[in-house]
Backbone bond lengths (Angstrom), bond angles and torsions (degrees), N, CA, C in turn:
res aa  C-N    CA-C-N  psi(-1)  N-CA   C-N-CA  omega(-1)  CA-C   N-CA-C  phi
1 M - - - 1.476 - - 1.516 109.92 -
2 S 1.309 117.01 135.74 1.457 121.41 178.91 1.510 111.13 -62.98
3 A 1.337 114.63 147.16 1.465 119.37 176.61 1.516 111.38 -66.56
4 R 1.328 116.74 -13.64 1.456 120.50 -176.84 1.524 112.47 -89.60
5 T 1.329 117.15 3.96 1.450 120.11 -179.70 1.514 110.52 -121.09
6 T 1.318 115.59 163.96 1.458 121.76 177.75 1.512 108.03 -122.42
7 E 1.332 117.39 131.38 1.464 120.57 -176.49 1.515 110.75 -115.16
8 N 1.308 115.16 134.39 1.453 121.09 174.54 1.528 108.50 -84.16
9 E 1.335 118.03 122.04 1.455 121.32 -174.44 1.520 112.17 -66.56
10 N 1.335 116.83 -26.50 1.460 119.18 -176.34 1.519 112.79 -82.69
11 T 1.319 116.79 -39.79 1.457 120.07 -174.27 1.515 113.24 -107.04
12 G 1.313 118.48 -19.01 1.449 120.46 -175.54 1.511 112.87 79.72
13 A 1.337 118.30 -0.92 1.458 120.90 -179.50 1.522 109.96 -67.54
14 I 1.309 116.13 137.69 1.454 121.64 -177.91 1.519 109.32 -119.19
15 G 1.327 116.54 126.64 1.450 121.28 175.33 1.513 109.81 -114.58
16 N 1.299 116.26 159.67 1.449 121.50 -173.61 1.525 113.56 -111.10
17 A 1.328 117.49 34.67 1.460 119.53 175.99 1.516 110.82 -58.68
18 A 1.327 117.13 -39.31 1.462 120.32 -179.99 1.521 111.55 -65.25
19 L 1.334 116.68 -35.81 1.460 120.10 177.23 1.526 110.36 -64.80
20 L 1.319 116.81 -38.96 1.466 120.33 176.46 1.519 110.18 -61.18
21 D 1.340 116.13 -46.35 1.465 119.92 178.87 1.525 110.95 -58.24
22 E 1.325 115.97 -45.24 1.456 120.39 -178.52 1.524 112.06 -64.70
23 T 1.325 116.38 -39.27 1.464 120.80 -178.70 1.523 111.16 -64.54
24 L 1.316 116.69 -44.28 1.461 120.38 179.51 1.526 110.95 -69.01
25 A 1.332 116.50 -37.10 1.466 120.00 177.76 1.524 110.80 -66.56
26 A 1.322 116.99 -37.38 1.462 120.50 179.42 1.527 111.20 -65.22
27 A 1.337 116.48 -39.61 1.467 119.55 177.18 1.523 110.15 -62.91
28 R 1.321 116.30 -42.92 1.466 120.05 178.84 1.530 110.40 -62.53
29 A 1.318 116.93 -40.01 1.465 120.85 179.98 1.523 111.50 -64.07
30 E 1.326 116.28 -26.92 1.465 121.39 176.71 1.527 111.98 -86.99
31 D 1.336 116.43 6.44 1.461 123.22 179.80 1.529 111.26 57.72
32 R 1.320 114.53 48.98 1.460 120.62 177.38 1.510 109.32 -146.92
33 A 1.304 115.56 168.04 1.460 120.65 172.44 1.527 109.29 -89.09
34 A 1.311 115.94 154.96 1.460 121.31 174.71 1.524 109.31 -82.44
35 L 1.325 115.86 148.66 1.458 120.95 174.44 1.520 108.80 -100.66
36 V 1.329 115.80 119.50 1.466 122.86 -179.38 1.521 107.97 -113.59
37 A 1.313 117.08 119.82 1.466 122.02 -179.15 1.518 110.53 -104.26
38 Y 1.333 115.78 145.21 1.471 121.37 176.11 1.516 108.99 -116.97
39 L 1.337 115.89 133.63 1.459 122.01 173.77 1.525 108.77 -144.00
40 P 1.336 118.14 135.79 1.465 119.86 178.19 1.519 111.42 -77.36
41 A 1.316 117.34 139.36 1.463 121.36 175.27 1.528 109.64 -67.03
42 G 1.321 115.40 149.25 1.459 119.82 175.50 1.508 115.14 80.47
43 F 1.338 117.02 5.82 1.458 120.44 -178.81 1.521 110.34 -124.24
44 P 1.337 117.59 130.47 1.471 128.28 -0.77 1.527 113.17 -73.63
45 T 1.331 115.95 -20.70 1.460 123.88 170.06 1.523 105.37 -141.55
46 V 1.322 116.98 173.95 1.463 118.41 177.95 1.524 110.41 -61.56
47 D 1.332 116.11 -49.74 1.467 119.28 179.83 1.529 111.23 -64.08
48 G 1.327 116.33 -39.92 1.453 120.13 179.42 1.517 112.01 -64.76
49 G 1.329 116.09 -37.27 1.456 120.02 177.85 1.517 112.08 -65.49
50 I 1.326 116.28 -38.35 1.461 120.50 177.26 1.526 109.96 -64.21
51 E 1.313 116.74 -42.63 1.469 119.98 178.34 1.526 111.23 -65.02
52 A 1.323 117.17 -33.00 1.461 120.27 177.64 1.522 111.19 -66.21
53 V 1.334 116.50 -40.92 1.470 120.09 176.28 1.523 109.98 -60.15
54 K 1.319 116.52 -45.86 1.462 120.06 178.27 1.529 110.99 -60.75
55 A 1.338 116.53 -39.10 1.459 120.57 -177.31 1.522 112.11 -65.71
56 V 1.329 117.99 -41.56 1.467 118.68 -179.58 1.526 110.67 -70.17
57 F 1.325 117.19 -33.19 1.461 119.30 173.78 1.531 109.97 -64.49
58 E 1.320 116.11 -43.48 1.470 120.15 178.83 1.529 111.09 -61.38
59 G 1.333 116.24 -33.67 1.462 120.20 179.92 1.516 113.45 -74.25
60 G 1.333 117.63 -20.53 1.455 119.42 177.44 1.505 116.24 131.38
61 A 1.330 118.83 6.80 1.464 119.98 177.04 1.524 109.55 -66.31
62 D 1.331 115.63 142.59 1.460 121.13 178.19 1.523 111.90 -89.98
63 V 1.320 116.01 -33.04 1.464 123.68 -175.78 1.520 108.10 -140.52
64 V 1.317 117.27 146.08 1.466 120.36 173.94 1.521 109.62 -124.98
65 E 1.316 115.34 135.53 1.459 123.06 170.09 1.523 107.47 -99.85
66 V 1.318 116.99 123.56 1.463 121.72 175.99 1.522 107.90 -98.60
67 G 1.309 116.17 119.53 1.449 120.51 -179.35 1.516 111.91 -80.16
68 L 1.338 115.94 138.35 1.453 121.85 173.57 1.531 106.60 -94.57
69 P 1.336 117.35 107.28 1.469 119.69 -175.24 1.524 112.49 -56.65
70 H 1.337 115.33 138.84 1.459 121.60 -175.72 1.518 109.07 -131.70
71 S 1.322 116.17 146.92 1.468 120.67 -176.83 1.529 113.10 -73.14
72 D 1.331 116.80 -18.00 1.467 120.35 179.99 1.524 109.75 -134.78
73 P 1.340 116.69 68.74 1.469 120.86 -175.39 1.530 111.69 -79.38
74 V 1.336 116.96 77.34 1.459 121.52 -169.02 1.524 113.31 -65.63
75 L 1.327 118.12 -21.89 1.455 120.03 -178.83 1.520 112.92 -96.74
76 D 1.338 116.50 -0.85 1.457 120.33 -177.45 1.522 111.34 -101.84
77 G 1.331 114.52 143.62 1.449 121.16 178.51 1.520 112.09 -79.91
78 P 1.351 117.33 -177.34 1.472 121.58 -172.91 1.522 114.41 -63.14
79 V 1.322 117.98 -32.52 1.467 119.69 -178.51 1.524 110.26 -65.61
80 I 1.324 117.07 -50.87 1.461 120.13 -179.19 1.521 110.84 -70.99
81 Q 1.330 117.80 -33.73 1.468 119.89 175.31 1.528 110.53 -59.86
82 T 1.322 116.93 -41.84 1.462 120.75 178.98 1.520 111.02 -61.80
83 A 1.333 116.35 -44.63 1.460 120.51 178.97 1.527 111.00 -64.09
84 D 1.332 116.37 -42.03 1.465 120.00 177.64 1.516 111.39 -60.80
85 D 1.324 116.78 -42.10 1.466 120.69 179.52 1.529 110.84 -60.04
86 I 1.328 115.74 -42.89 1.459 120.13 179.50 1.523 110.31 -63.15
87 A 1.324 116.20 -45.11 1.465 120.46 -179.45 1.525 111.27 -62.73
88 L 1.328 116.62 -43.88 1.461 120.43 -178.92 1.523 111.59 -66.69
89 K 1.335 117.27 -40.26 1.457 120.67 178.32 1.530 110.94 -64.52
90 N 1.335 116.07 -28.09 1.467 120.60 177.60 1.527 112.15 -83.06
91 G 1.353 116.38 -1.11 1.455 120.27 175.02 1.518 115.62 84.50
92 V 1.334 117.78 26.91 1.465 119.79 -179.64 1.531 110.27 -59.15
93 R 1.327 115.58 141.71 1.452 122.13 -178.59 1.528 109.69 -126.65
94 I 1.334 116.41 167.54 1.461 119.41 178.80 1.524 110.27 -59.69
95 A 1.310 117.81 -34.21 1.464 120.47 177.19 1.525 110.89 -58.82
96 D 1.331 117.02 -35.41 1.465 121.17 178.25 1.527 111.17 -70.30
97 V 1.333 116.09 -36.33 1.460 120.63 176.74 1.521 109.59 -62.82
98 L 1.319 116.47 -46.24 1.455 120.87 -179.61 1.526 111.29 -66.19
99 R 1.317 116.52 -35.59 1.475 119.45 176.24 1.527 110.00 -64.63
100 T 1.326 116.51 -39.23 1.464 120.52 178.63 1.522 110.42 -62.35
101 V 1.328 115.93 -43.33 1.466 120.27 176.68 1.525 110.19 -60.20
102 R 1.318 115.72 -49.35 1.468 120.86 -175.52 1.527 111.41 -59.96
103 E 1.329 116.75 -49.73 1.460 119.91 -174.52 1.524 111.62 -74.63
104 G 1.324 117.14 -33.30 1.455 119.77 177.00 1.511 111.62 -66.09
105 H 1.326 115.68 -45.10 1.467 120.02 179.33 1.523 110.99 -66.98
106 A 1.335 116.53 -42.31 1.464 120.01 -178.08 1.525 111.23 -62.90
107 A 1.322 116.82 -36.08 1.463 120.34 -177.34 1.521 112.33 -71.76
108 A 1.334 116.38 -36.42 1.469 119.76 -172.87 1.523 113.76 -107.60
109 G 1.335 117.20 -22.11 1.448 120.08 -175.19 1.516 112.57 68.84
110 K 1.318 116.84 21.04 1.454 122.68 -178.28 1.528 110.10 -114.57
111 P 1.342 117.46 162.08 1.467 119.44 -174.96 1.526 113.85 -70.55
112 V 1.328 114.83 136.65 1.462 122.74 176.56 1.523 107.89 -126.78
113 L 1.319 116.64 126.55 1.460 122.29 176.59 1.517 109.49 -110.16
114 V 1.325 115.52 164.70 1.463 120.98 170.04 1.518 108.15 -107.25
115 M 1.329 116.42 133.72 1.455 121.32 172.22 1.528 107.31 -109.08
116 T 1.334 115.30 121.84 1.458 118.51 -173.72 1.518 111.84 -150.53
117 Y 1.295 115.49 151.76 1.460 120.54 167.44 1.523 107.66 -72.55
118 W 1.332 115.38 159.64 1.454 119.89 -171.50 1.528 113.53 -71.74
119 N 1.308 117.92 -35.94 1.459 120.49 -172.75 1.532 114.30 -54.20
120 P 1.343 119.65 -46.15 1.466 118.13 179.34 1.526 113.29 -61.99
121 V 1.326 117.69 -35.80 1.458 121.14 178.77 1.523 110.18 -67.54
122 D 1.327 115.66 -44.52 1.465 121.13 -179.53 1.523 110.80 -61.53
123 R 1.316 117.05 -42.76 1.465 120.99 -179.12 1.529 111.50 -70.70
124 Y 1.303 117.45 -35.17 1.458 122.22 -179.00 1.527 111.16 -71.42
125 G 1.340 114.81 -32.14 1.456 121.17 -175.60 1.511 109.64 114.15
126 V 1.320 117.00 117.26 1.458 121.35 -172.84 1.530 111.24 -60.33
127 E 1.321 116.70 -51.11 1.468 120.44 -178.86 1.523 110.70 -63.35
128 R 1.326 116.12 -42.49 1.462 120.25 -179.79 1.519 111.21 -62.17
129 F 1.337 116.73 -44.58 1.465 119.96 -178.40 1.526 110.61 -64.53
130 A 1.335 116.54 -44.80 1.465 120.13 -179.62 1.528 110.77 -62.10
131 A 1.327 116.62 -44.81 1.464 120.50 -178.83 1.523 111.10 -63.27
132 E 1.334 117.15 -43.23 1.462 119.87 -176.98 1.523 111.64 -73.82
133 L 1.333 117.34 -33.39 1.460 119.79 175.95 1.527 110.23 -65.82
134 A 1.323 115.94 -42.16 1.464 119.78 177.53 1.523 111.11 -63.94
135 E 1.339 116.50 -42.96 1.465 120.71 -179.74 1.529 110.85 -61.95
136 A 1.331 116.37 -31.16 1.463 121.11 178.77 1.526 112.65 -77.44
137 G 1.338 116.38 -4.65 1.463 119.64 -178.76 1.509 113.81 89.60
138 G 1.332 117.12 13.00 1.458 120.69 -179.78 1.517 112.14 -65.23
139 A 1.329 115.13 151.74 1.465 120.41 -179.56 1.517 112.23 -94.55
140 G 1.328 117.94 -18.07 1.452 119.88 -179.03 1.502 112.26 160.54
141 C 1.321 114.70 -164.01 1.459 121.08 -173.40 1.524 110.06 -141.79
142 I 1.327 115.73 137.53 1.459 122.55 173.05 1.517 106.95 -105.48
143 L 1.326 116.33 124.91 1.467 121.84 -172.50 1.528 108.99 -125.57
144 P 1.333 117.97 84.99 1.461 120.70 -171.12 1.521 115.38 -68.24
145 D 1.340 118.16 -20.96 1.460 119.10 -176.31 1.525 112.95 -113.07
146 L 1.335 117.69 11.34 1.465 120.53 179.39 1.527 109.40 -94.77
147 P 1.348 118.10 112.15 1.462 119.86 177.97 1.525 110.95 -62.63
148 V 1.315 116.25 141.64 1.460 120.28 179.76 1.528 111.27 -55.10
149 E 1.322 116.41 -38.88 1.463 121.05 -177.29 1.522 112.77 -64.61
150 E 1.320 117.27 -20.17 1.469 121.36 -178.92 1.525 111.99 -109.31
151 S 1.338 116.90 15.84 1.460 120.22 -170.10 1.520 115.04 -102.46
152 E 1.324 118.04 0.67 1.463 119.57 -172.28 1.525 112.41 -59.75
153 L 1.323 117.37 -42.04 1.471 120.50 -179.01 1.518 110.19 -59.54
154 W 1.338 115.89 -46.84 1.468 119.05 178.94 1.512 111.13 -64.80
155 R 1.322 118.06 -46.41 1.462 120.66 -175.26 1.528 111.67 -61.95
156 K 1.314 116.96 -36.87 1.461 119.78 177.67 1.526 110.68 -65.45
157 A 1.322 116.73 -43.57 1.463 120.46 178.87 1.523 110.64 -65.26
158 A 1.325 116.26 -41.60 1.462 120.68 -179.75 1.527 110.81 -63.13
159 E 1.306 116.38 -45.73 1.464 120.00 -179.81 1.527 110.89 -62.98
160 Q 1.316 115.68 -40.97 1.467 120.27 -180.00 1.525 111.13 -60.18
161 H 1.334 116.33 -34.45 1.462 120.52 -175.29 1.520 113.36 -102.73
162 G 1.324 117.70 12.35 1.460 120.14 175.35 1.510 114.09 70.81
163 L 1.336 116.65 38.56 1.455 122.45 -179.18 1.527 110.67 -114.76
164 A 1.310 116.47 144.23 1.455 121.45 174.18 1.524 109.96 -82.87
165 T 1.324 116.05 149.82 1.463 122.25 173.88 1.517 108.15 -117.72
166 V 1.316 116.19 112.67 1.461 122.26 -176.31 1.522 109.50 -104.54
167 F 1.328 115.77 124.23 1.464 120.95 176.83 1.527 109.95 -104.73
168 V 1.327 114.73 159.14 1.461 121.88 -177.59 1.523 110.02 -106.76
169 V 1.335 115.91 134.71 1.464 121.86 173.05 1.524 108.16 -119.02
170 A 1.331 115.75 158.75 1.463 121.44 -175.84 1.521 110.06 -134.87
171 P 1.326 117.15 164.84 1.469 119.77 178.79 1.524 113.44 -55.26
172 S 1.323 117.28 -26.52 1.464 120.99 -179.39 1.531 112.52 -80.62
173 T 1.339 117.20 -9.99 1.459 120.26 -178.06 1.529 110.17 -70.82
174 R 1.320 116.52 123.71 1.461 120.35 -178.93 1.519 111.18 -76.34
175 N 1.325 116.03 159.28 1.460 121.05 -173.71 1.520 113.09 -57.31
176 E 1.320 117.75 -43.66 1.464 120.52 -179.82 1.517 110.56 -62.77
177 R 1.315 115.56 -40.63 1.459 120.87 179.13 1.536 110.36 -67.39
178 L 1.323 117.18 -37.35 1.455 120.56 177.29 1.525 110.59 -56.12
179 G 1.335 116.14 -43.75 1.452 120.27 179.89 1.512 112.75 -61.20
180 T 1.322 116.40 -40.15 1.469 121.01 178.75 1.522 110.90 -64.64
181 I 1.320 116.09 -43.03 1.466 120.51 -177.31 1.519 110.82 -69.21
182 T 1.326 117.28 -47.59 1.462 119.09 -175.86 1.523 112.06 -69.17
183 A 1.317 117.29 -29.22 1.473 119.89 178.27 1.519 111.40 -66.12
184 A 1.322 116.79 -28.31 1.465 121.09 -177.69 1.521 112.86 -88.73
185 G 1.334 117.16 -18.20 1.460 120.46 -173.85 1.510 113.84 -90.06
186 S 1.323 114.75 173.21 1.462 122.04 175.66 1.523 108.32 -151.46
187 G 1.313 116.75 167.50 1.464 120.91 -179.34 1.509 111.28 85.09
188 F 1.324 116.26 -77.80 1.461 122.53 173.16 1.512 109.06 -160.63
189 V 1.298 116.34 171.71 1.458 121.72 174.51 1.527 107.63 -105.39
190 Y 1.330 116.27 129.87 1.467 121.57 177.50 1.529 107.28 -90.09
191 A 1.317 116.08 110.48 1.463 121.47 179.87 1.522 109.53 -99.31
192 A 1.329 116.70 111.01 1.461 121.57 176.49 1.527 108.21 -72.49
193 S 1.315 116.94 123.47 1.457 120.84 -169.47 1.519 113.93 -67.50
194 L 1.307 117.59 -21.44 1.459 121.42 -178.27 1.512 109.22 -160.40
195 M 1.290 116.89 166.40 1.455 120.81 177.26 1.522 108.96 -73.16
196 G 1.320 116.27 140.79 1.452 119.60 178.57 1.514 111.20 129.58
197 V 1.342 115.67 -169.26 1.453 121.38 -177.02 1.515 109.78 -98.38
198 T 1.335 115.30 172.05 1.448 120.48 -179.72 1.531 110.54 -65.61
199 G 1.331 114.92 156.37 1.456 120.24 178.68 1.512 110.47 151.62
200 T 1.332 116.03 158.95 1.451 119.88 178.08 1.517 109.92 -78.09
201 R 1.330 115.63 149.16 1.460 120.94 -178.66 1.517 110.25 -140.58
202 V 1.340 115.70 157.66 1.459 120.66 179.52 1.521 110.03 -65.28
203 S 1.320 116.83 -39.89 1.459 121.28 -179.27 1.522 109.44 -132.38
204 V 1.331 116.13 139.43 1.454 119.89 179.18 1.520 110.83 -74.58
205 G 1.323 117.57 -32.97 1.457 120.77 174.22 1.515 113.86 100.96
206 A 1.330 115.34 144.03 1.464 122.04 -179.07 1.521 111.90 -69.00
207 Q 1.338 117.34 -21.17 1.462 120.30 179.53 1.521 111.82 -57.71
208 A 1.328 116.17 -31.63 1.456 120.07 -176.51 1.516 111.78 -64.10
209 A 1.322 116.97 -44.25 1.467 120.74 -179.15 1.527 110.41 -63.15
210 D 1.325 116.64 -40.44 1.465 119.77 179.09 1.521 110.85 -66.95
211 L 1.338 116.74 -39.17 1.459 119.99 178.80 1.527 110.67 -63.90
212 V 1.319 117.28 -41.77 1.465 120.34 178.18 1.525 110.07 -62.03
213 R 1.325 116.44 -43.85 1.468 120.12 179.78 1.521 110.81 -60.29
214 R 1.327 116.89 -45.81 1.462 120.43 -178.44 1.530 111.40 -68.01
215 T 1.327 116.53 -37.11 1.465 120.49 -179.81 1.526 110.63 -67.75
216 R 1.315 116.65 -43.27 1.467 119.98 179.72 1.525 112.25 -61.58
217 A 1.305 116.72 -25.68 1.470 119.65 178.87 1.520 111.49 -69.25
218 T 1.331 117.55 -13.10 1.466 121.31 -176.38 1.526 113.63 -110.38
219 T 1.344 118.26 -8.81 1.461 119.39 -171.66 1.517 111.41 -157.19
220 E 1.337 115.07 158.65 1.457 121.16 171.65 1.530 111.21 -99.17
221 L 1.318 117.20 0.43 1.455 120.23 176.54 1.529 110.13 -65.39
222 P 1.332 117.87 147.00 1.460 119.77 172.56 1.527 110.41 -60.84
223 V 1.316 116.19 147.60 1.458 121.44 178.80 1.525 107.65 -115.91
224 C 1.327 115.82 118.06 1.460 122.21 -178.23 1.523 109.25 -111.19
225 V 1.319 116.28 135.79 1.466 121.78 -173.91 1.517 110.94 -105.82
226 G 1.328 115.54 130.79 1.450 121.50 176.99 1.512 111.71 -132.16
227 L 1.304 116.87 177.54 1.467 127.56 -177.34 1.522 110.90 79.30
228 G 1.331 115.45 98.87 1.450 119.89 171.28 1.507 116.48 115.06
229 V 1.318 119.13 -21.10 1.458 120.96 -177.01 1.528 109.43 -76.12
230 S 1.333 116.65 129.27 1.456 118.85 -175.13 1.524 114.61 -139.72
231 D 1.338 118.33 -8.80 1.462 119.24 -177.99 1.529 110.00 -146.21
232 P 1.340 117.08 167.53 1.464 120.32 -176.64 1.525 113.87 -59.34
233 E 1.323 117.56 -33.67 1.463 120.16 -179.54 1.526 111.11 -66.37
234 Q 1.329 116.38 -44.43 1.462 119.61 177.06 1.525 110.64 -66.40
235 A 1.324 116.60 -37.18 1.465 120.05 178.17 1.523 110.44 -61.60
236 A 1.329 116.84 -42.01 1.459 120.61 178.69 1.522 111.02 -64.60
237 E 1.341 116.45 -39.40 1.462 120.80 179.03 1.531 110.81 -61.13
238 V 1.330 116.23 -49.30 1.463 120.33 -178.39 1.520 110.79 -68.26
239 A 1.335 116.81 -36.23 1.461 120.42 179.34 1.523 111.83 -62.77
240 G 1.324 116.44 -19.23 1.451 119.86 178.47 1.511 113.69 -69.31
241 F 1.337 117.59 -19.52 1.473 119.11 -178.57 1.527 114.02 -133.41
242 A 1.344 118.13 -4.62 1.470 120.62 -176.98 1.524 110.57 -118.69
243 D 1.323 115.94 161.62 1.463 121.59 178.34 1.522 111.87 -84.73
244 G 1.316 116.44 -19.77 1.450 120.39 179.48 1.516 110.31 -152.74
245 V 1.321 115.96 151.77 1.459 123.05 179.33 1.523 107.54 -118.74
246 I 1.333 116.47 120.95 1.461 122.10 -176.49 1.530 109.46 -103.16
247 V 1.325 116.52 127.28 1.467 121.83 -178.93 1.515 108.76 -128.93
248 G 1.328 116.51 127.14 1.449 120.32 -179.65 1.513 113.86 -129.15
249 S 1.339 116.09 -64.69 1.462 120.32 -173.55 1.527 112.77 -57.85
250 A 1.326 117.82 -34.58 1.460 120.52 -179.19 1.528 110.99 -64.03
251 F 1.331 116.82 -38.29 1.474 119.74 176.59 1.527 110.82 -68.43
252 V 1.320 116.36 -45.33 1.460 120.51 -178.37 1.527 110.42 -62.39
253 K 1.330 116.00 -39.23 1.463 119.99 179.78 1.525 111.25 -62.72
254 R 1.318 117.09 -37.47 1.473 119.64 178.20 1.515 110.48 -60.37
255 L 1.327 116.75 -41.85 1.462 119.68 178.67 1.522 111.68 -68.55
256 L 1.322 116.83 -40.77 1.464 120.23 177.65 1.525 111.30 -62.51
257 D 1.322 116.08 -41.16 1.467 120.83 -177.43 1.522 112.27 -61.89
258 H 1.328 117.50 -26.54 1.460 120.23 -177.12 1.524 112.88 -99.33
259 G 1.326 116.24 4.92 1.460 120.21 171.81 1.510 113.66 50.15
260 D 1.319 116.15 -123.47 1.464 121.81 -175.85 1.527 113.10 -81.96
261 D 1.320 117.69 -4.18 1.466 120.88 -179.67 1.529 108.73 -87.94
262 L 1.330 115.89 81.36 1.456 120.63 -175.69 1.517 112.01 -61.91
263 A 1.327 117.14 -40.08 1.462 119.93 -178.13 1.524 110.71 -59.40
264 A 1.329 116.18 -43.36 1.465 119.72 178.91 1.517 110.93 -67.05
265 G 1.337 116.23 -38.52 1.458 120.02 177.68 1.517 112.03 -62.85
266 L 1.321 116.36 -41.68 1.460 120.19 179.23 1.524 111.12 -65.69
267 T 1.310 116.29 -39.82 1.468 119.60 176.18 1.520 110.65 -61.70
268 A 1.328 116.38 -39.36 1.467 120.74 -178.92 1.523 111.51 -66.67
269 V 1.335 117.95 -42.67 1.471 119.05 -179.28 1.523 110.89 -72.44
270 R 1.319 116.59 -33.47 1.468 119.64 177.18 1.530 109.90 -65.51
271 T 1.323 116.32 -41.72 1.470 120.81 179.05 1.522 111.11 -66.12
272 L 1.335 116.77 -42.29 1.459 120.29 178.15 1.526 110.25 -62.22
273 A 1.336 116.68 -43.96 1.466 119.74 179.44 1.524 110.85 -59.73
274 A 1.323 116.86 -40.34 1.458 120.18 179.58 1.529 110.98 -63.39
275 G 1.336 116.60 -42.01 1.462 119.82 178.31 1.518 112.26 -65.75
276 L 1.326 116.54 -41.69 1.461 120.82 178.80 1.525 111.06 -67.18
277 A 1.346 116.82 -38.26 1.469 120.53 178.45 1.525 109.99 -62.76
278 E 1.310 116.76 -36.31 1.466 119.91 174.92 1.528 110.36 -67.90
279 G 1.334 116.12 -39.10 1.456 120.73 -178.90 1.525 112.61 -63.04
280 V 1.331 117.62 -43.14 1.477 118.71 -177.35 1.517 111.57 -69.07
281 R 1.301 117.18 -14.51 1.451 121.01 177.65 1.539 112.10 -88.12
282 K 1.313 117.07 -9.01 1.464 120.67 -179.12 1.527 112.51 -90.07
283 R 1.333 116.18 -25.94 1.471 120.51 -178.76 1.532 111.12 45.92
284 G 1.323 114.82 65.58 1.446 121.23 -171.11 1.432 116.35 -66.85
């Protein structure tokens, strides 16, 4: 077993939380931010979504978040909602999400997390989901709507299976609350750059830098910033104060823009990833 993985002696399930830690530490050692890409599973198809994950890794992403499509994605903007709708209409299932994690990680050898609302995990079975995510080689789970106070069941299962638990903080999160959230999390802290839903924006906003500063005062975990980053210039700006730059809607939009031409869409996301990977190395 690789030193970068954690194995549960009872089940044999292996999670890649340690690989996530190593990947983020390696980026820091290179004096740069990590590039974290988000793509929903099952979009534009299950196979197409897997190829998209491979493409962003090929372009230079360090970590990928695979979204579990949800019928009521209240924190997602119109671009990701559209992709989720397509995936759901095509019948995407949790098994497809786990397959996306497995094949994406196997192809690149890099950490892949699942980003999901809590309800699908709860309905599927917390222990079952954690075990199967670990077996697929997943590095952990981002749970934007799970309150820390209600997360003990998940966190115990995640720890048992070698998975990171990533919580989300926002500019409205008060300092005392930040401490509570970061103490419960692992892997990294997802810092939402501004209030609102996901989507590309002209400016990431000064609130993000202040949120990173306040979050770092409570934890030694890396702090990665998402919501709004869409081009290399913005990536360089955020990389100047954050440990990681998270990009989602910009990748999804590239695939949407190319419709049924998957090859062109994959080329577009690979090219965008390459530009963003260059941007996070500039620390603008």
